[in-house]
Structures are given as C-alpha cells and as structure tokens.
N, C-alpha and C positions, 0 to 999 in steps of 0.2 A: 833213298831206300823206299821201295814200294811197300805199302801196307798190305797185309793179308786181307782176304775178303771179309773175314769176321771182324777185323779191326775197322775196316771201311764202313761196314754196316753199323757197328757200335757208334762210330763218330756221326754217321748220318742220322741215326735215330736219337742220339743224345742232343745233337744240335737242334733237331726238331723239337725236343722237349724244352730246350732253352728258349727257342723262339716262341713257343706257346707260353712259357712262363713270363716272358717279357711283355706279353700283351696286357698284363695286369700291373705294369709299372706305375707306381704311385697309388695303387688301389688296395694293396694288401698290408701296407705298413700298420703296425710295426712287425708284422709277420713277413716271412720271406716270399719270394716269387718262385712258384714251382709249377712245372709242366710235366705231363706224363703221357707216354705212348705205349699202347698194348699191341703186341704182335702174336700171331699164332700161325704156325706153318709158313713162316716167312712173309706173312701179309699183315698189314695194319688193320686191326679190328675196331679200335677205339682210341680216342685221345681226349685230353682235358687239361685244364689249368685251374689253379686256385684264383678265383676272381676277386674276392674281397675278404677282409678279416672277418672270421666268424662263419664264412660259407664253407661248403664242401671242399676238402683238400683235393689236389689234382688227381691222385690215384683213385679216390672215391668217385669223382666225376667220370673217369675212364671206365671204372668197374660197372657203374650204373648203365653206361652206354653199351657195354659189351654183354652184360647179362650172363647167361650160362656159357657163352663163348670164351669167357675169361679162364675157364678151367684148362690147364695145360699151356697157358700163354706166358709170354715174357714181357715184363714191364721195364721200360726205360724211364728213369726219373732223375732230375738234376740234383735232388737233395734227398738224403736219407729219410725214409718214411717214419712218421712219429710212432712212438710206443707208449703214449701217455694220454690221459684224459685232460683235455682243455675245454675249449668251446665245442669240440667234436670228439667222438670216441677215437681210440687208437687205429691208425690206418693199417698197422701190421696185422691186426686181427682180421680185418676185412680182406686183406690179400690172402691170408692163410685159408680163411673160410671159402674164398672164391676158387681156390685150387690153382692159383698162379704157381707156375713151376720155377720161374727164375726172375730175379730182380737185378737190374743193372743200374748202379747208382753213380752219379757224377761226383758227389762229395758227401762226407759225413756231416751231420748236423753240427754246426760250430758251438752250440750251447754246451759248455763243459759239463753241465748237470745231466744231460741226456745223450751226449754224443756216443754213438756206437751201440746204444741199447736197442734201437730199432733194427739194426743189422743182425744183432745176436738173436732177437726175437724171431726174425724171419728164418734164420738158420735152424733154430730149435723147432720151428714149425715145418721143417722139411723143404724149405725153399732154397734153391741155389742162389748165392749172392755174389755179385762181382762189383767192385768199387773202383773209382779213380778214372773213369772214362771222361775225357775232356775236362779234367778237374780244374784246370786253370780258368777255362771259360766259365765253368759253373761258379767258381769263387768270385770272379769278376762280376758276374750277374748279381750276386747277393752280397757284394762287398759292404753295402750299408748295413744290412741285417747283421753281418758277422761282427762288425765293430760295435754296433748297438748292443747285441746280446752278450758280448764278451767283456766290454769295457763300460757299459752303462752311459755312453755318450753318443750323440749322433755322428754319422759320417759327414765330413765337411768338404765340399768342393768350392773352389774359388774360381769364378768366371770373370774374365776381363776382356774387353774389346779395345784394341789400340791400333795406332798406326805402326808402320814398320819400325819407326824409331821410338816406339814405346810410349806414345802420348795418347791420352784418352780424350783430350779436348784442346781447343785452341786457347790462347791466352785470355780471350774474352769469355771462355766457358762454353763455346759452341761445340756440341758433341754429336749432333744429328746430321747425317748418320755416318759414323766412322765405318761400321761394318755393313756388309751387303745384305740384301733381302734374304738370301739363303741362310746366312749366319743368324739373322734375327729369327728366322723360322726355327732354327735349331735351338735357340734359347727358349722359345715357347715350348718346344718338346721337352727341354730340361725342366722347365717349371711344372710341366704336367707330371713328370716322373719323380721329382723331389718333394718331400713333405713340406718344406718351407723354403722361402727365399729371404735373404737378409741383406739390408743395406744400412748405411749410416745416415744420420740426420742431414749431413751435407748433400748427399745425393738427392734426398727428398726436397730440400730447399732449392737446389740448383736445377734439377731435371723434372721434378714433380711427376714421378712415374706412377703408373697404375699398379704395377707388379702383379698383373693378372696373366692367365694363360689364354692367348687369343688364337687357339687352333680348334678346328672342328672336333667336337667330342672331348675337348680338354677340360680339366678341372683346376680351379685356382688353388695354389698352395697357401699355406699359412704365410703371412707377411710379418716379418720381424724387423723392427726399426730400432737401431741403437741410438739413443738420444739422451745422454747423461744430463744435459741441461734443459731438456724439453724445449728445443728451439723450433721444432716443426710447426708449421701453421695449421690452424684448425680447418682450413679449407683445402688441405692437401688431397690430391686425387685418390690416393689409396684408401682414404677414409670414407670415400663415397661410392665404393664399388658394391655390387650386389652381395658379395661375400664379405661384408664389412665385419661380420662376427669372427673373421679369421685374422684380425689385426692384433699383434702384440707389440706394445711400445715398451722398450727396456730402458729404464732411467736409473738415476742414482738416488740415494737416500735423502739428498738435499733438494730434490725436485719440488717445485711449488705445488701445493695441494690443490689450488684452484685450477691450474692447468690440467692436473691429473683428472679431476672431476669432469672438466669439459671434454676431455678425450674419452672418458668412460661413457659420458652421455651420448657420444657419437658411436658407441658400440665397441670401442677398442678395449682390450685388456691391457692394463698398465702394471708392469712389474718393477718394483724398486729392488735394485741389486747392488752388491758391493762395487765400489769404484775406486780406482787408483789413478792419481794424477789426471783426474777429469775424464777417465775412460772406464767403461763397464768391464769388469773382469770376465774373461772368456770361459774359463773352466766352470765356475759356478753357474753361468748361463747355460752352457751345454748340458750340464747335469740336470738342470731344471727342465729344459726342453725334453730330455729323454724321459723324465718322469711323466710328462704329458703325452708320451707316445710318439714324439717326433724323432724319427730314426735317421733322417738325412736333411742336410741344410745346404742350400746353394747361395754362397755369398756373391752378390752382384755389384759390390762397390760401396763406397768409392776408395780413393787411394789411401786415406787414413784408416778406414776399416780393414782394407786388405793388409796393410802393414801391421796393424795391431794383431790380427789373427795369425799372421806369419811369425811375428816376433814371439808370440806365446805358444808357437808350435801346435796350433789347433787345426791346421789345414792338412787334409789327407791327399787331395788331388787338385790339380790346376788345369783349367781349360782356357787357353789363350787364343783369342781370335785376332789375327793380324791382317789388317787391310793394306793393300798396295798403295799407301799414301805416306807422305812425309809432312810433319807439322813443324819441325824445327825446334830450336832450343827454347823458344818462348812458349811452347805448348805445355800442357799439364801432364805430369808424369802419372803413370798408371798405378804406381806403388810409392807411398811416402818412404821416408828414411827408415832403414832397417838396422842402422848402427853398424854396418859392415865396414870394418877398418882394413881388413886383409882378405885376399882372395880365399884363403882357407876357411874364412867365416861365412862364405856365400851360402845362400839357401840352395840346396841341390835337389834336382829332380831326377827320377829314375823311371825306367820303363817308358821312355818317350815314344809317342806316336805323332806323326805329322800327316795331315790329309788336307785335301782341297775342300773348301766350303764356299762354293760359288767363286767369286773373284778373290776370296780371302784364303788364308791358311789357318788351320786349327791345329795348334800344338797342345798336346795334353800329356800329363805325366804325374807321377806320385811323389810326394815329399819324402825324402829319406828319413827325416826326423819324426814323421807321424806314426811310423810303424805299420802303415797300410800295406807296404810291400810284404812284410812278414805275415800279415793276416791273409793275403792273397796266396 
C-alpha cells in the first residue's frame, strides 16, 4: 500500500530527527537522545539535537538557528517537548513564544510523571500537535532512557562473540580473534554509545582487556568488573587506562580490605554488594548503578557472567556475533548452565534481526522476560 505524500514527508523528516538525535549517543545520558527539524513552506529552515546533558534541548537549538523564521513553522521531533523546569526552562514555552504553528512528535515522554503534559501545553498555546509518527523507531532509539526512567534500573544488553557452534574460545582459552575486524569495530561503536561495559573477573584474568573505546572521537564507558572474591590482578590493563577514574569493582562483603585499598589507590571505586552463592546479586547492583546516573550497561562476558544475568532475568537485549568457524566439543561455551531441563524453560528471544557484519552474522533480539518488548 502506497503512503500518501503527507505520510511520506512525515516519515522522512521524523527519520531525519532520529538520525540527528543518534549523533549524541552516549553523550546525553541519563537524558534521552532528541533531534529536531524545523520546516516552513515545505523547506527545512533549521535543525538541531541535544548534544549533552545540561545543554540546550534539540528544539531550542533549532529555534536559535531559525530565529524569526520559526514563526509559522512546523517542528518534527522524536520525543515530546518538555514542559518543566530542569537544568533548562520548558521547551513548550519557547515553541509557543516563537510562533511555531505545528509540532509533529514521534513518541510521548515515557516519564509517567510528565508524559503528555508537554503535548497539552502546546495545544493550549494554540499549536497543532500530531503524535505517533515512526513511534516504534523513536522508542527503539531511546529504549535505554525509557527503562531507566520508568523502572529505576539501567537497560542491559548482552554482547557475545562466538563460533557457529556457540564457542567463545578453544579448550586452551585462545579467543583472538573469533570475530572479524568489522564486528570488532561495531563493538567499539557500542562501547561509545553505552554508559558502561561490564565483565566478570574471569574475563579480566583470561583476556586482560582494556575495555576502552578505540574509535575516532569515541569516549570510554564506565568499566564495571564483577569480582566477588577480588581475584583480579593489580596490573590488569583496564586499571591503567587514561580513564582510570571510570573503573568500578563490584565485590562481596567478605572481600579482603587490603586488596580493596590497593585497588582504590589505583583510582578504582570498589563497591561491596550483597552476594549469594559466591556471586554478586544483579538487581541491587543495577539499582545502585542507576542512582549514579548509569542508564545503559553492555555486558561483554564471560560465560558465567552471561548466565548469571540471564538466570536473574536482568538482560533486555542480546547481540550475538557468529563467526563462520567451528571449534568443536572441546571449545568453551559462550553461556554457562542456565538450569534448563525442558524446552519450555528455554530463554526466548523476540523481535529478532539478522544482518551481515563483515564475514560474521549479527543476531540481535529482545528477551521475552525482560519486559523490553512491552516498553518498546
């Protein structure tokens, strides 16, 4: 079915707003990513996006660029304009004062405290309001913000790289490199866009990763290490990066005080958290991360950490890079035991997408049990 021209233009400009918003991935947290496009007489007169938390909102950037031309214009924006005082004044007032005649919104603000208030303020100010254009795409763009603001915990993605038969390393522990160069570049883009990366102590001991973003213009995420017994060595690579102040070591109440002091002397933050059966509990950890402003977490391994997060139903999304290689039965599995005794107990994914990533395949999907699908 062919779309009417108005619908085609709506999609075109809303997609443009989403692309603008995505330019600030990883920079606006814990605030959402927002892009705005202003049109008058069918021509774009200004655009903008929210670049960092505390900076001008997207619609304000566009209004400042447009100046007096904003009068009588139509604004396309992927998220409902704010109607409250935070670090910046309400955007609704600025839009009304500028004489904007119509605002086309991708999705309402998911914050239950303010959702819909911006739309109502615009309507009371004489502005025509339309909502729901490319809503699914807009929700996916800000899925981390939505979970963070509605549930008080970060959005959690689990990334794994494996052979076609589901192995992350050979029997000897050799894992470099299972995935291809293009897939590794994608991982660095993910690190650039997520607030934090998380691995278990076993990954640090075996692979000694830097856990940095090595792409032009990238920024390092927070590095979170789960280490209930504080087994990680003091000469680990991640402790010696320029962004060493972004290291959080999560351990148990029984961790040795001397090792904690040594890690803190290296610039790391050490959290003592509740543990059960030698493993740090996930929900208290995620709640504490949210209180520090971390809205999204990318788990990068290993098999024990992945299994723990899945068993406690803390994973929202999975990103599985499959390389065209076979390692056989003596290779190391990408996920440890989940206690699945029957097929009906399987961990199920939904909204699957499959795409090429160089020589690899990237399979991504959402966990049924996480509720992420309902949020989207």
